[in-house]
C-alpha positions in Angstrom: 0.0 0.0 0.0 1.6 3.3 -1.0 1.6 6.5 1.1 -1.2 8.0 -1.0 -3.6 5.2 -0.3 -2.8 5.3 3.3 -3.7 8.9 3.4 -7.2 8.0 2.2 -7.8 5.0 4.5 -8.2 6.8 7.8 -11.2 4.9 8.8 -9.2 1.6 9.2 -7.4 1.2 12.5 -4.7 -0.8 10.7 -4.2 2.0 8.2 -4.0 4.5 11.1 -1.4 2.5 12.8 0.5 2.1 9.6 0.3 5.8 8.9 1.6 6.6 12.5 4.5 4.1 12.0 5.5 6.0 8.9 5.5 9.2 10.9 3.7 11.2 8.2 3.5 14.7 9.8 1.4 17.3 8.2 1.9 20.7 9.8 -1.0 22.7 8.3 -4.6 21.8 8.9 -7.0 24.4 7.5 -10.8 24.5 7.8 -12.6 26.2 4.9 -16.4 26.6 5.6 -17.5 28.3 2.4 -19.9 26.9 -0.3 -19.0 23.4 0.9 -16.9 22.5 3.9 -13.3 21.8 3.0 -10.2 20.8 5.0 -6.8 21.3 3.5 -3.9 19.2 4.9 -0.3 20.3 4.0 3.2 19.5 5.1 6.8 19.7 4.0 6.3 17.0 1.3 4.1 18.8 -1.2 3.3 15.4 -3.0 1.1 14.5 0.0 -0.8 17.8 0.3 -4.6 17.1 0.2 -7.9 18.8 0.0 -10.9 17.0 1.5 -14.3 18.3 0.5 -17.4 17.4 2.5 -20.7 17.8 0.6 -24.0 18.2 2.4 -26.6 15.5 2.2 -28.8 15.8 -0.9 -31.8 17.1 1.0 -29.7 19.9 2.5 -28.1 20.7 -0.8 -31.5 21.2 -2.4 -32.5 23.3 0.5 -29.4 25.5 0.1 -29.9 26.1 -3.6 -33.6 26.5 -3.9 -34.8 27.9 -0.6 -31.8 30.3 -0.3 -32.1 30.9 3.5 -30.4 33.7 5.1 -26.6 33.5 4.9 -24.9 32.9 8.2 -27.8 30.8 9.4 -26.6 27.3 8.3 -25.4 24.9 10.9 -22.3 22.8 10.1 -23.9 19.7 8.5 -23.3 16.0 8.7 -21.5 15.3 5.4 -23.1 13.1 2.7 -20.5 12.6 0.0 -16.7 13.0 0.7 -14.1 13.7 -1.9 -10.4 13.6 -1.2 -7.7 14.6 -3.7 -4.1 15.5 -3.9 -3.3 19.1 -4.8 -2.0 18.0 -8.2 -5.7 17.6 -9.1 -5.0 14.5 -11.2 -8.2 12.3 -11.6 -6.3 9.2 -10.6 -5.4 10.8 -7.3 -9.0 11.4 -6.3 -11.2 9.3 -4.0 -15.0 9.7 -3.6 -17.1 7.9 -1.1 -20.2 8.2 1.1 -19.5 9.6 4.6 -19.6 6.7 7.1 -21.4 8.8 9.7 -18.6 11.1 10.9 -19.2 14.7 11.7 -16.8 17.4 10.5 -15.5 17.7 14.1 -14.8 13.9 14.0 -12.9 14.2 10.7 -10.8 17.0 12.1 -9.9 14.8 15.1 -9.1 11.9 12.8 -6.6 14.1 10.9 -5.1 15.4 14.1 -4.6 11.9 15.4 -3.0 10.4 12.2 -0.9 13.4 11.2 0.4 14.4 14.6 -1.2 17.8 14.3 -1.9 19.6 17.5 -4.4 22.1 16.2 -6.0 24.0 13.4 -3.6 26.4 11.7 -6.4 28.6 10.4 -10.0 29.0 9.4 -10.3 30.4 5.9 -13.3 32.5 5.0 -13.7 33.6 1.3 -17.3 34.5 0.7 -18.9 38.0 0.8 -21.2 36.9 3.6 -20.7 34.1 6.1 -22.6 31.0 5.0 -22.4 29.0 8.2 -23.5 30.0 11.7 -20.4 31.1 13.6 -21.5 29.4 16.8 -21.9 26.1 14.8 -18.3 26.5 13.5 -17.1 27.2 17.1 -18.8 24.0 18.2 -17.1 22.1 15.4 -13.6 23.1 16.5 -14.3 22.9 20.2 -11.3 21.6 22.1 -8.9 22.4 19.2 -6.5 25.3 19.0 -7.4 27.8 16.3 -4.2 29.6 15.6 -5.2 32.0 12.8 -8.0 33.5 10.7 -7.7 34.1 7.0 -10.0 36.4 5.1 -9.4 35.8 1.4 -11.1 36.1 -2.0 -14.3 38.1 -1.5 -14.8 37.8 2.3 -16.8 40.8 3.4 -16.2 43.1 6.4 -19.2 41.8 8.4 -18.2 38.2 8.0 -14.6 39.0 8.9 -15.7 41.0 12.0 -18.0 38.2 13.1 -15.3 35.6 12.8 -12.8 37.9 14.6 -15.2 38.3 17.5 -16.0 34.6 17.6 -12.4 33.4 17.8 -10.5 35.8 20.1 -7.9 33.1 20.7 -6.6 33.4 17.1 -3.2 35.1 17.2 -2.6 35.5 13.5 -4.6 37.4 10.9 -4.2 37.0 7.1 -6.2 39.6 5.1 -6.2 39.4 1.3 -9.9 39.8 0.5 -10.8 42.3 -2.3 -13.6 43.6 0.0 -11.2 44.5 2.8 -9.4 47.3 1.0 -10.0 50.0 3.6 -8.2 49.4 7.0 -10.5 52.0 8.6 -13.2 49.2 8.5 -11.1 46.9 10.7 -9.1 49.2 12.9 -10.2 47.0 15.8 -8.1 44.2 14.3 -5.1 46.4 13.8 -4.9 47.4 17.5 -5.1 43.8 18.9 -2.0 42.2 20.5 -1.5 39.7 17.7 1.5 37.5 17.0 1.2 38.2 13.3 -0.7 40.4 10.8 -0.5 40.1 7.0 -2.4 42.4 4.7 -1.9 41.3 1.1 -3.6 43.0 -1.8 -3.5 42.0 -5.4 -4.0 45.7 -6.2 -2.6 48.6 -4.4 -3.1 48.8 -0.6 -3.9 52.2 0.6 -2.8 52.4 4.3 -1.9 55.6 6.1 0.8 56.3 8.7 -1.8 56.6 11.4 -3.1 53.2 10.5 0.4 51.6 10.6 1.0 53.3 13.9 -2.1 51.6 15.3 -0.8 48.1 14.4 0.0 46.3 17.6 1.2 42.9 16.2 4.6 41.4 16.8 5.2 40.5 13.1 3.7 42.6 10.2 3.6 42.0 6.5 2.2 44.5 4.0 2.2 44.1 0.3 1.6 46.2 -2.9 1.3 49.4 -1.0 1.1 53.2 -1.6 3.6 53.7 1.2 6.3 56.2 0.2 9.9 56.5 1.3 8.9 59.7 3.2 6.2 57.8 5.1 8.7 55.1 6.0 11.0 57.8 7.4 8.2 59.3 9.5 7.3 55.8 10.8 10.9 55.2 11.8 11.0 58.5 13.7 7.8 57.6 15.5 9.4 54.2 16.4 12.4 56.0 17.9 10.1 58.0 20.1 8.4 54.8 21.4 5.5 53.9 19.0 4.7 50.3 18.1 6.4 48.9 21.2 5.3 45.2 20.5 6.5 45.2 16.9 9.5 42.9 16.3 9.5 42.7 12.5 7.8 44.6 9.7 8.2 43.6 6.1 6.7 45.7 3.3 6.6 44.3 -0.3 6.8 46.5 -3.4 6.9 45.8 -7.1 10.1 44.0 -8.1 11.4 47.1 -10.0 10.8 49.5 -7.1 13.7 51.8 -6.3 14.0 52.9 -2.7 15.3 56.4 -2.0 17.5 55.5 0.9 18.6 59.0 1.6 14.9 59.9 2.2 14.3 56.9 4.4 17.4 57.7 6.5 16.8 61.5 6.6 17.3 62.9 10.0 18.2 59.5 11.6 21.4 58.5 13.4 22.4 55.3 11.8 25.3 52.9 11.3 25.8 50.6 8.4 25.7 46.8 9.0 25.5 43.4 7.3 22.0 42.0 8.1 22.9 38.4 7.6 25.6 38.6 10.3 23.2 40.0 12.8 22.3 37.4 15.5 18.5 36.9 15.7 17.7 38.1 12.2 16.5 35.6 9.6 16.7 37.0 6.1 16.2 35.4 2.7 19.2 33.2 3.0 18.0 30.7 0.4 16.9 32.7 -2.7 16.8 36.4 -1.8 19.4 39.0 -2.3 20.1 41.2 0.8 21.9 44.6 0.7 23.6 46.6 3.4 21.5 47.4 6.3 21.4 50.3 8.8 21.2 50.2 12.6 19.2 52.7 14.5 18.3 53.0 18.2 15.1 53.9 20.0 15.4 56.5 22.8 15.2 53.7 25.4 18.3 52.0 23.8 16.4 49.3 21.9 18.2 48.4 18.6 16.5 48.3 15.3 17.8 47.4 11.8 16.7 48.7 8.4 17.3 46.2 5.6 16.4 45.7 2.0 15.8 42.4 0.1 15.0 41.3 -3.4 13.5 38.1 -4.8 11.9 37.2 -8.1 8.5 38.6 -7.1 9.1 41.7 -4.9 11.4 44.3 -3.5 11.2 44.5 0.3 11.7 47.1 3.0 12.4 45.4 6.3 12.6 46.8 9.8 13.7 44.3 12.5 13.8 45.0 16.3 16.3 43.2 18.4 15.1 42.3 21.9 
């Protein structure tokens, strides 16, 4: 029995034991309650990455399509048909079968048990309005750690806010929805004591200095922004005076042909040149990125920060790293 077939034989105790003996560890377990309920399972070995889709029973599916009840009112259903496939989407790597009576919660626990996964990496919402009742989703993941929330595709502000209020334990936010283009609509998320915040836009992200100064996350990633070199300079001066005290690392991605005006960024700052990759505690793009000279600055309390610049095939990055 090859590893692929073992992945899809989770209902068999023998298969579970065999999978455990192979020590197949999948680090990422994502719950995607959108049109249908999906669970993505990913790990270091991309050839084993899977998507499990749980379709509602036929009577529920007809109810969803023809009655069109209010969005956000659906309870997480008992699946009817189950489809599992590898991410290469090849037909030969797809298995379809009738659900043997397991709830979504039970399936999640099966995956955790077999793949040595301690919790749910994230809950991904991508529809304009929440389809499922948030309390029902909470019941589904009860007893499991929910590490992050991802608002992608067309996820609307109301849906994102509802999920954010429902899962206060989530410490990472990933925002890339086309509907979440105005940070003013989710300032309450910016000010939270998060471990990580990523705002990624396919188009330009319009974010002001005041909004950046509100961010209270330890790690921040912003992409495709209207941020200017002058704004970066002003941000650094605010940091020197004590703003963003929890921030440990901020990375801002620009177009790959972007040219930084380093004189403007460093204007009025006391700095010293350095080699970022020699700085203990800083992890740059050692594998594929190109890193330039950096610049050390200090906050008025003596805390050291480093300005750095990186390139890869997709973007040009401004980085500011704080050394504890």
